[in-house]
C-alpha atoms as a printed R data frame, in Angstrom:
    type eleno elety resid chain resno      x       y       z
1   ATOM     1    CA   MET     A     1 13.327 142.466 155.194
2   ATOM     2    CA   ASP     A     2 16.317 143.976 155.297
3   ATOM     3    CA   ARG     A     3 19.035 142.116 152.014
4   ATOM     4    CA   THR     A     4 21.328 139.330 153.203
5   ATOM     5    CA   PRO     A     5 23.579 139.104 150.591
6   ATOM     6    CA   GLU     A     6 25.032 135.681 149.619
7   ATOM     7    CA   PRO     A     7 27.894 134.213 148.101
8   ATOM     8    CA   GLU     A     8 28.665 135.695 144.488
9   ATOM     9    CA   LEU     A     9 29.866 131.921 142.802
10  ATOM    10    CA   MET     A    10 28.233 128.684 143.262
11  ATOM    11    CA   ASP     A    11 31.429 126.616 142.454
12  ATOM    12    CA   ALA     A    12 30.814 123.581 144.554
13  ATOM    13    CA   ALA     A    13 30.561 119.975 142.220
14  ATOM    14    CA   ALA     A    14 27.637 119.445 144.935
15  ATOM    15    CA   GLN     A    15 25.929 122.586 143.876
16  ATOM    16    CA   ALA     A    16 26.302 122.045 140.231
17  ATOM    17    CA   ASP     A    17 24.889 118.239 140.591
18  ATOM    18    CA   ALA     A    18 21.860 119.800 143.107
19  ATOM    19    CA   TYR     A    19 20.714 122.441 140.375
20  ATOM    20    CA   ALA     A    20 21.374 120.075 137.298
21  ATOM    21    CA   ALA     A    21 19.190 117.770 138.750
22  ATOM    22    CA   ALA     A    22 16.560 119.892 140.147
23  ATOM    23    CA   ASP     A    23 13.512 120.414 137.736
24  ATOM    24    CA   PHE     A    24 13.316 124.260 136.681
25  ATOM    25    CA   ALA     A    25 11.743 122.923 133.353
26  ATOM    26    CA   THR     A    26  8.130 124.878 133.584
27  ATOM    27    CA   SER     A    27  9.952 127.857 134.451
28  ATOM    28    CA   ASP     A    28 12.832 127.930 132.036
29  ATOM    29    CA   ALA     A    29 10.635 126.917 128.945
30  ATOM    30    CA   GLU     A    30  8.157 130.331 130.054
31  ATOM    31    CA   LEU     A    31 11.446 132.444 130.505
32  ATOM    32    CA   VAL     A    32 12.667 131.617 127.261
33  ATOM    33    CA   ALA     A    33  9.190 131.358 125.725
34  ATOM    34    CA   ALA     A    34  8.872 135.135 127.036
35  ATOM    35    CA   PHE     A    35 11.521 136.212 125.807
36  ATOM    36    CA   LEU     A    36 11.334 135.090 122.297
37  ATOM    37    CA   ALA     A    37  8.183 136.277 122.077
38  ATOM    38    CA   ARG     A    38  9.239 139.755 123.333
39  ATOM    39    CA   PHE     A    39 12.498 140.169 120.995
40  ATOM    40    CA   GLY     A    40 12.743 136.969 118.714
41  ATOM    41    CA   GLU     A    41 11.755 138.698 115.656
42  ATOM    42    CA   GLY     A    42 14.444 140.027 114.111
43  ATOM    43    CA   LEU     A    43 16.828 138.673 116.870
44  ATOM    44    CA   ALA     A    44 20.597 138.793 115.812
45  ATOM    45    CA   GLY     A    45 23.216 136.845 117.488
46  ATOM    46    CA   PRO     A    46 25.517 136.020 119.012
47  ATOM    47    CA   VAL     A    47 23.302 135.582 122.411
48  ATOM    48    CA   VAL     A    48 24.867 135.945 125.467
49  ATOM    49    CA   ASP     A    49 23.657 133.939 128.778
50  ATOM    50    CA   LEU     A    50 25.329 136.174 131.626
51  ATOM    51    CA   GLY     A    51 25.599 133.847 134.621
52  ATOM    52    CA   CYS     A    52 24.172 130.695 132.933
53  ATOM    53    CA   GLY     A    53 24.740 128.280 135.408
54  ATOM    54    CA   PRO     A    54 24.439 124.997 134.491
55  ATOM    55    CA   GLY     A    55 23.357 126.618 130.932
56  ATOM    56    CA   ASN     A    56 18.853 125.571 131.656
57  ATOM    57    CA   ILE     A    57 18.506 128.828 129.546
58  ATOM    58    CA   ALA     A    58 21.391 129.251 127.010
59  ATOM    59    CA   LEU     A    59 20.500 125.303 125.753
60  ATOM    60    CA   ARG     A    60 16.458 126.060 125.587
61  ATOM    61    CA   VAL     A    61 17.611 129.513 123.235
62  ATOM    62    CA   ALA     A    62 20.460 127.351 121.389
63  ATOM    63    CA   ARG     A    63 17.968 124.336 120.900
64  ATOM    64    CA   ALA     A    64 14.549 126.928 120.090
65  ATOM    65    CA   ARG     A    65 17.054 129.264 117.809
66  ATOM    66    CA   PRO     A    66 19.766 127.027 115.710
67  ATOM    67    CA   ASP     A    67 20.164 130.046 113.263
68  ATOM    68    CA   LEU     A    68 22.072 131.837 116.475
69  ATOM    69    CA   ALA     A    69 24.766 131.106 118.057
70  ATOM    70    CA   VAL     A    70 24.768 131.458 122.063
71  ATOM    71    CA   VAL     A    71 27.038 131.766 124.954
72  ATOM    72    CA   GLY     A    72 26.727 130.839 128.181
73  ATOM    73    CA   VAL     A    73 28.968 132.482 130.341
74  ATOM    74    CA   ASP     A    74 29.780 131.654 134.506
75  ATOM    75    CA   GLY     A    75 32.046 132.507 136.857
76  ATOM    76    CA   ALA     A    76 31.947 128.508 138.341
77  ATOM    77    CA   GLU     A    77 33.959 125.751 136.657
78  ATOM    78    CA   ALA     A    78 31.728 123.215 138.020
79  ATOM    79    CA   MET     A    79 28.203 125.070 136.641
80  ATOM    80    CA   LEU     A    80 30.175 125.161 133.634
81  ATOM    81    CA   ALA     A    81 30.977 121.616 133.703
82  ATOM    82    CA   VAL     A    82 27.604 120.777 133.653
83  ATOM    83    CA   ALA     A    83 26.721 123.302 130.782
84  ATOM    84    CA   ARG     A    84 29.179 121.860 128.367
85  ATOM    85    CA   SER     A    85 28.301 118.293 128.869
86  ATOM    86    CA   ARG     A    86 25.022 118.892 128.203
87  ATOM    87    CA   ALA     A    87 25.846 121.060 124.427
88  ATOM    88    CA   ALA     A    88 27.945 117.702 123.545
89  ATOM    89    CA   ALA     A    89 25.438 117.836 120.591
90  ATOM    90    CA   LEU     A    90 24.430 121.160 119.854
91  ATOM    91    CA   ARG     A    91 27.176 122.870 117.273
92  ATOM    92    CA   ASN     A    92 26.010 126.902 118.237
93  ATOM    93    CA   ALA     A    93 25.924 127.110 122.255
94  ATOM    94    CA   THR     A    94 29.563 127.364 123.816
95  ATOM    95    CA   PHE     A    95 30.563 128.332 127.784
96  ATOM    96    CA   VAL     A    96 33.066 130.621 129.201
97  ATOM    97    CA   ARG     A    97 34.519 131.143 132.715
98  ATOM    98    CA   ALA     A    98 34.335 134.829 133.142
99  ATOM    99    CA   THR     A    99 33.395 136.081 136.637
100 ATOM   100    CA   LEU     A   100 31.762 140.143 136.457
101 ATOM   101    CA   PRO     A   101 32.817 142.496 135.253
102 ATOM   102    CA   SER     A   102 35.209 140.796 133.409
103 ATOM   103    CA   ALA     A   103 37.652 142.247 130.473
104 ATOM   104    CA   ALA     A   104 37.709 139.034 128.629
105 ATOM   105    CA   LEU     A   105 34.322 139.304 127.641
106 ATOM   106    CA   PRO     A   106 34.661 140.973 123.880
107 ATOM   107    CA   ALA     A   107 33.485 144.875 123.953
108 ATOM   108    CA   ALA     A   108 29.866 145.584 121.853
109 ATOM   109    CA   ALA     A   109 30.016 141.994 120.437
110 ATOM   110    CA   PHE     A   110 26.710 140.700 121.402
111 ATOM   111    CA   GLY     A   111 23.226 140.691 119.599
112 ATOM   112    CA   ALA     A   112 21.535 140.195 122.734
113 ATOM   113    CA   VAL     A   113 21.418 139.711 126.289
114 ATOM   114    CA   VAL     A   114 19.470 137.339 128.624
115 ATOM   115    CA   SER     A   115 20.396 136.454 131.868
116 ATOM   116    CA   ASN     A   116 18.565 134.065 134.658
117 ATOM   117    CA   SER     A   117 18.759 134.355 138.508
118 ATOM   118    CA   LEU     A   118 22.533 136.089 138.545
119 ATOM   119    CA   LEU     A   119 21.135 139.440 139.574
120 ATOM   120    CA   HIS     A   120 20.879 138.118 143.814
121 ATOM   121    CA   HIS     A   121 24.187 136.787 143.803
122 ATOM   122    CA   LEU     A   122 26.025 140.159 143.454
123 ATOM   123    CA   HIS     A   123 27.524 142.495 145.494
124 ATOM   124    CA   ASP     A   124 27.820 145.254 143.006
125 ATOM   125    CA   PRO     A   125 25.074 144.475 140.205
126 ATOM   126    CA   VAL     A   126 25.964 147.993 139.011
127 ATOM   127    CA   ALA     A   127 29.401 147.078 138.409
128 ATOM   128    CA   SER     A   128 29.180 143.674 137.929
129 ATOM   129    CA   LEU     A   129 25.891 143.386 135.815
130 ATOM   130    CA   TRP     A   130 24.535 146.410 134.028
131 ATOM   131    CA   ARG     A   131 27.636 148.093 133.378
132 ATOM   132    CA   THR     A   132 28.843 144.915 131.584
133 ATOM   133    CA   VAL     A   133 25.481 144.400 129.749
134 ATOM   134    CA   LEU     A   134 26.334 148.325 127.964
135 ATOM   135    CA   ARG     A   135 30.124 147.260 127.275
136 ATOM   136    CA   VAL     A   136 29.857 143.717 126.131
137 ATOM   137    CA   ALA     A   137 25.885 144.278 123.841
138 ATOM   138    CA   ARG     A   138 25.665 145.905 120.515
139 ATOM   139    CA   PRO     A   139 23.874 149.289 120.387
140 ATOM   140    CA   GLY     A   140 20.344 148.367 120.347
141 ATOM   141    CA   ALA     A   141 20.724 145.313 121.478
142 ATOM   142    CA   PRO     A   142 17.708 143.766 123.491
143 ATOM   143    CA   VAL     A   143 17.676 142.526 127.295
144 ATOM   144    CA   TYR     A   144 15.844 140.315 129.101
145 ATOM   145    CA   VAL     A   145 16.831 139.667 133.060
146 ATOM   146    CA   ALA     A   146 15.002 137.462 135.267
147 ATOM   147    CA   ASP     A   147 15.519 137.110 138.815
148 ATOM   148    CA   LEU     A   148 13.934 136.358 142.301
149 ATOM   149    CA   ARG     A   149 12.076 138.863 144.545
150 ATOM   150    CA   ARG     A   150 12.767 139.792 147.717
151 ATOM   151    CA   PRO     A   151  9.625 138.984 150.106
152 ATOM   152    CA   PRO     A   152  8.556 140.935 152.887
153 ATOM   153    CA   THR     A   153  8.720 138.621 155.796
154 ATOM   154    CA   PRO     A   154 11.323 135.981 156.941
155 ATOM   155    CA   ALA     A   155  8.075 134.295 157.371
156 ATOM   156    CA   ALA     A   156  6.728 134.943 153.643
157 ATOM   157    CA   ALA     A   157 10.501 133.509 152.247
158 ATOM   158    CA   ARG     A   158  9.958 130.418 154.528
159 ATOM   159    CA   ALA     A   159  6.650 130.053 153.096
160 ATOM   160    CA   ILE     A   160  7.944 130.628 149.600
161 ATOM   161    CA   VAL     A   161 10.181 127.734 149.958
162 ATOM   162    CA   GLU     A   162  7.744 125.186 151.149
163 ATOM   163    CA   ARG     A   163  5.443 126.205 148.218
164 ATOM   164    CA   TYR     A   164  7.481 125.512 145.482
165 ATOM   165    CA   ALA     A   165 10.785 123.242 146.824
166 ATOM   166    CA   ALA     A   166  8.855 121.181 149.073
167 ATOM   167    CA   ALA     A   167 10.525 117.853 148.112
168 ATOM   168    CA   GLU     A   168 13.892 119.240 146.566
169 ATOM   169    CA   PRO     A   169 17.115 118.421 148.444
170 ATOM   170    CA   GLU     A   170 17.846 120.312 151.731
171 ATOM   171    CA   ALA     A   171 20.902 121.385 150.325
172 ATOM   172    CA   LEU     A   172 18.615 123.297 147.369
173 ATOM   173    CA   ARG     A   173 15.907 124.401 149.741
174 ATOM   174    CA   ALA     A   174 18.328 126.237 151.900
175 ATOM   175    CA   ASP     A   175 20.131 127.642 148.302
176 ATOM   176    CA   PHE     A   176 16.179 128.819 147.786
177 ATOM   177    CA   LEU     A   177 15.669 130.445 150.502
178 ATOM   178    CA   ALA     A   178 19.254 131.968 151.513
179 ATOM   179    CA   SER     A   179 18.641 133.302 147.596
180 ATOM   180    CA   LEU     A   180 15.459 134.727 148.382
181 ATOM   181    CA   HIS     A   181 17.064 136.906 151.595
182 ATOM   182    CA   ALA     A   182 19.376 138.038 148.664
183 ATOM   183    CA   ALA     A   183 17.035 139.044 146.054
184 ATOM   184    CA   PHE     A   184 16.065 142.794 145.368
185 ATOM   185    CA   GLU     A   185 13.313 144.199 145.267
186 ATOM   186    CA   PRO     A   186 11.679 146.193 141.958
187 ATOM   187    CA   ASP     A   187 12.605 149.570 143.380
188 ATOM   188    CA   GLU     A   188 16.583 148.558 144.304
189 ATOM   189    CA   ILE     A   189 16.603 147.713 140.690
190 ATOM   190    CA   ARG     A   190 15.057 150.959 138.787
191 ATOM   191    CA   ALA     A   191 17.902 152.536 141.285
192 ATOM   192    CA   GLN     A   192 20.710 150.454 139.957
193 ATOM   193    CA   LEU     A   193 20.011 150.661 136.457
194 ATOM   194    CA   ALA     A   194 19.374 154.825 136.808
195 ATOM   195    CA   ALA     A   195 22.718 154.548 138.108
196 ATOM   196    CA   ALA     A   196 23.843 152.709 134.822
197 ATOM   197    CA   GLY     A   197 22.527 155.225 132.870
198 ATOM   198    CA   LEU     A   198 19.266 152.383 132.102
199 ATOM   199    CA   ALA     A   199 16.723 154.472 133.714
200 ATOM   200    CA   GLY     A   200 13.143 153.928 132.030
201 ATOM   201    CA   TRP     A   201 13.813 149.825 130.866
202 ATOM   202    CA   GLU     A   202 11.131 147.947 132.011
203 ATOM   203    CA   VAL     A   203 10.970 146.730 135.543
204 ATOM   204    CA   ALA     A   204  8.051 143.964 136.803
205 ATOM   205    CA   ALA     A   205  7.066 141.828 139.433
206 ATOM   206    CA   VAL     A   206  6.109 138.714 137.965
207 ATOM   207    CA   GLY     A   207  4.012 136.337 139.967
208 ATOM   208    CA   ASP     A   208  4.710 135.885 144.024
209 ATOM   209    CA   ARG     A   209  8.715 135.910 144.102
210 ATOM   210    CA   HIS     A   210  9.839 136.320 140.454
211 ATOM   211    CA   VAL     A   211 11.527 140.008 138.898
212 ATOM   212    CA   GLN     A   212 11.324 140.682 135.166
213 ATOM   213    CA   VAL     A   213 13.764 143.057 133.373
214 ATOM   214    CA   THR     A   214 13.381 144.384 130.119
215 ATOM   215    CA   GLY     A   215 15.352 146.832 127.557
216 ATOM   216    CA   ARG     A   216 17.199 148.086 124.473
217 ATOM   217    CA   LEU     A   217 20.376 149.342 124.793
218 ATOM   218    CA   PRO     A   218 20.591 152.854 123.406
219 ATOM   219    CA   ALA     A   219 20.886 152.772 119.424
Protein backbone atom coordinates (compact mmCIF):
# COMPACT_ATOMS: atom_id res chain seq x y z
CA MET A 1 0.00 0.00 0.00
CA ASP A 2 1.08 3.62 -0.50
CA ARG A 3 2.51 5.55 2.41
CA THR A 4 0.22 8.00 4.23
CA PRO A 5 2.28 10.50 6.30
CA GLU A 6 1.12 11.51 9.76
CA PRO A 7 1.93 14.58 11.89
CA GLU A 8 5.58 14.84 12.86
CA LEU A 9 4.89 15.76 16.50
CA MET A 10 2.76 14.02 19.10
CA ASP A 11 2.37 17.06 21.31
CA ALA A 12 -1.04 16.56 22.90
CA ALA A 13 -1.05 15.77 26.62
CA ALA A 14 -3.57 12.97 26.06
CA GLN A 15 -1.24 11.29 23.56
CA ALA A 16 1.70 11.57 25.95
CA ASP A 17 -0.34 10.08 28.78
CA ALA A 18 -1.57 7.24 26.55
CA TYR A 19 1.94 6.32 25.46
CA ALA A 20 3.27 6.61 28.99
CA ALA A 21 0.56 4.25 30.25
CA ALA A 22 0.91 1.72 27.41
CA ASP A 23 2.88 -1.44 28.07
CA PHE A 24 5.87 -1.43 25.72
CA ALA A 25 8.12 -3.07 28.31
CA THR A 26 8.90 -6.21 26.33
CA SER A 27 9.70 -4.54 23.02
CA ASP A 28 11.60 -1.70 24.71
CA ALA A 29 13.70 -4.15 26.73
CA GLU A 30 14.46 -6.17 23.59
CA LEU A 31 15.53 -3.05 21.71
CA VAL A 32 17.88 -1.86 24.45
CA ALA A 33 19.31 -5.36 24.89
CA ALA A 34 19.95 -5.61 21.14
CA PHE A 35 21.57 -2.16 21.04
CA LEU A 36 23.90 -2.96 23.94
CA ALA A 37 24.68 -6.46 22.69
CA ARG A 38 25.68 -5.03 19.32
CA PHE A 39 27.52 -1.89 20.44
CA GLY A 40 27.88 -2.03 24.23
CA GLU A 41 31.51 -3.11 24.36
CA GLY A 42 33.60 0.05 24.26
CA LEU A 43 30.48 2.22 24.02
CA ALA A 44 31.28 5.88 24.69
CA GLY A 45 28.85 8.54 25.76
CA PRO A 46 26.95 10.66 25.65
CA VAL A 47 24.28 8.53 24.01
CA VAL A 48 21.57 10.53 22.26
CA ASP A 49 18.04 9.16 21.83
CA LEU A 50 16.43 11.01 18.92
CA GLY A 51 12.65 11.20 19.17
CA CYS A 52 12.71 9.94 22.74
CA GLY A 53 8.98 10.43 23.44
CA PRO A 54 8.19 9.75 27.11
CA GLY A 55 11.71 8.43 27.67
CA ASN A 56 11.19 4.68 27.43
CA ILE A 57 14.44 3.88 25.62
CA ALA A 58 16.62 6.66 27.00
CA LEU A 59 15.79 5.72 30.59
CA ARG A 60 16.40 2.03 30.00
CA VAL A 61 19.82 2.79 28.51
CA ALA A 62 20.61 5.14 31.40
CA ARG A 63 19.71 2.48 33.96
CA ALA A 64 21.59 -0.27 32.15
CA ARG A 65 24.71 1.88 31.72
CA PRO A 66 25.03 4.29 34.66
CA ASP A 67 28.55 5.05 33.45
CA LEU A 68 27.16 6.82 30.38
CA ALA A 69 25.33 10.12 30.03
CA VAL A 70 22.11 9.77 28.04
CA VAL A 71 20.36 12.68 26.34
CA GLY A 72 16.78 12.31 25.11
CA VAL A 73 15.62 14.67 22.35
CA ASP A 74 12.02 15.28 21.32
CA GLY A 75 9.99 18.09 19.82
CA ALA A 76 6.90 17.54 21.97
CA GLU A 77 6.94 19.19 25.39
CA ALA A 78 4.12 16.93 26.61
CA MET A 79 6.30 13.87 25.97
CA LEU A 80 9.34 15.46 27.59
CA ALA A 81 7.37 16.34 30.71
CA VAL A 82 6.63 12.65 31.22
CA ALA A 83 10.25 11.70 30.51
CA ARG A 84 11.62 14.25 32.98
CA SER A 85 9.29 13.11 35.73
CA ARG A 86 10.41 9.53 35.20
CA ALA A 87 14.08 10.55 35.27
CA ALA A 88 13.93 12.32 38.62
CA ALA A 89 16.07 9.70 40.37
CA LEU A 90 18.61 9.33 37.55
CA ARG A 91 21.69 11.53 37.42
CA ASN A 92 22.83 10.40 33.97
CA ALA A 93 19.66 11.14 31.94
CA THR A 94 18.63 14.57 30.65
CA PHE A 95 16.01 15.66 28.12
CA VAL A 96 16.12 18.41 25.53
CA ARG A 97 13.37 19.90 23.38
CA ALA A 98 14.33 20.16 19.71
CA THR A 99 12.54 19.57 16.42
CA LEU A 100 14.80 17.89 13.89
CA PRO A 101 16.79 19.12 12.10
CA SER A 102 17.94 21.51 14.82
CA ALA A 103 21.01 23.69 15.10
CA ALA A 104 20.50 23.59 18.88
CA LEU A 105 22.06 20.13 19.04
CA PRO A 106 25.85 20.38 19.19
CA ALA A 107 27.90 19.01 16.34
CA ALA A 108 30.03 15.87 16.80
CA ALA A 109 28.98 15.71 20.46
CA PHE A 110 27.59 12.20 20.86
CA GLY A 111 29.33 8.86 21.12
CA ALA A 112 26.30 6.83 20.02
CA VAL A 113 22.83 7.37 18.55
CA VAL A 114 19.68 5.38 19.23
CA SER A 115 16.19 6.06 17.94
CA ASN A 116 12.92 4.19 18.23
CA SER A 117 9.67 4.92 16.36
CA LEU A 118 10.75 8.34 15.11
CA LEU A 119 11.44 7.60 11.46
CA HIS A 120 7.85 7.03 10.38
CA HIS A 121 6.81 10.46 11.71
CA LEU A 122 9.24 12.36 9.51
CA HIS A 123 8.21 14.08 6.30
CA ASP A 124 11.83 14.50 5.15
CA PRO A 125 13.78 11.71 6.86
CA VAL A 126 17.02 12.40 4.97
CA ALA A 127 17.27 15.95 6.34
CA SER A 128 15.54 15.38 9.66
CA LEU A 129 17.10 12.13 10.82
CA TRP A 130 19.98 10.85 8.75
CA ARG A 131 21.76 14.16 8.22
CA THR A 132 21.17 15.00 11.88
CA VAL A 133 22.89 11.75 12.79
CA LEU A 134 25.82 12.69 10.56
CA ARG A 135 26.09 16.10 12.17
CA VAL A 136 25.68 15.35 15.87
CA ALA A 137 27.54 12.03 16.21
CA ARG A 138 31.29 11.64 16.46
CA PRO A 139 33.31 9.83 13.80
CA GLY A 140 32.92 6.09 14.24
CA ALA A 141 29.87 6.41 16.49
CA PRO A 142 27.44 3.47 16.38
CA VAL A 143 23.85 4.10 15.30
CA TYR A 144 20.82 1.93 16.08
CA VAL A 145 17.45 2.94 14.65
CA ALA A 146 14.28 0.86 15.07
CA ASP A 147 10.86 1.60 13.65
CA LEU A 148 7.67 0.14 12.30
CA ARG A 149 7.59 -1.39 8.81
CA ARG A 150 4.69 -0.62 6.48
CA PRO A 151 2.48 -3.66 5.84
CA PRO A 152 1.59 -4.59 2.25
CA THR A 153 -2.14 -3.83 2.56
CA PRO A 154 -4.58 -1.89 4.76
CA ALA A 155 -6.09 -5.21 5.85
CA ALA A 156 -2.67 -6.42 7.00
CA ALA A 157 -2.22 -3.20 8.98
CA ARG A 158 -5.57 -3.65 10.72
CA ALA A 159 -4.69 -7.26 11.53
CA ILE A 160 -1.45 -6.15 13.21
CA VAL A 161 -3.34 -3.63 15.34
CA GLU A 162 -5.78 -6.34 16.42
CA ARG A 163 -2.96 -8.77 17.16
CA TYR A 164 -0.86 -6.45 19.30
CA ALA A 165 -3.15 -3.70 20.58
CA ALA A 166 -6.61 -5.21 20.99
CA ALA A 167 -6.76 -4.25 24.67
CA GLU A 168 -5.32 -0.73 24.30
CA PRO A 169 -7.39 2.49 24.38
CA GLU A 170 -8.98 3.47 21.09
CA ALA A 171 -6.74 6.54 20.77
CA LEU A 172 -3.63 4.39 20.96
CA ARG A 173 -5.06 1.88 18.48
CA ALA A 174 -5.83 4.67 16.03
CA ASP A 175 -2.31 6.07 16.38
CA PHE A 176 -0.83 2.60 15.86
CA LEU A 177 -2.82 2.10 12.66
CA ALA A 178 -1.84 5.54 11.37
CA SER A 179 1.81 4.80 12.17
CA LEU A 180 1.73 1.55 10.23
CA HIS A 181 0.37 3.44 7.22
CA ALA A 182 3.10 6.08 7.66
CA ALA A 183 5.99 3.66 8.10
CA PHE A 184 8.68 3.08 5.48
CA GLU A 185 9.60 -0.14 3.70
CA PRO A 186 13.23 -1.36 3.91
CA ASP A 187 14.06 -0.39 0.32
CA GLU A 188 12.77 3.13 0.97
CA ILE A 189 15.06 3.39 3.99
CA ARG A 190 18.03 2.15 1.96
CA ALA A 191 17.33 4.91 -0.56
CA GLN A 192 17.24 7.47 2.27
CA LEU A 193 20.58 6.25 3.59
CA ALA A 194 22.14 6.41 0.13
CA ALA A 195 20.89 9.98 -0.32
CA ALA A 196 22.45 10.93 3.03
CA GLY A 197 25.79 9.32 2.20
CA LEU A 198 25.27 6.33 4.49
CA ALA A 199 24.88 3.58 1.92
CA GLY A 200 25.99 0.19 3.19
CA TRP A 201 24.35 0.35 6.60
CA GLU A 202 22.33 -2.73 7.49
CA VAL A 203 18.56 -2.48 7.06
CA ALA A 204 16.80 -5.60 8.33
CA ALA A 205 13.15 -6.57 8.63
CA VAL A 206 12.40 -7.81 12.16
CA GLY A 207 9.33 -9.89 12.91
CA ASP A 208 6.07 -8.96 11.24
CA ARG A 209 6.08 -5.19 11.80
CA HIS A 210 9.50 -3.74 12.57
CA VAL A 211 12.65 -2.68 10.78
CA GLN A 212 16.13 -2.19 12.25
CA VAL A 213 18.90 0.02 10.89
CA THR A 214 22.45 -0.32 12.22
CA GLY A 215 25.76 1.14 11.23
CA ARG A 216 28.68 3.33 12.25
CA LEU A 217 29.57 6.78 11.13
CA PRO A 218 32.71 7.01 8.99
CA ALA A 219 35.79 7.18 11.18
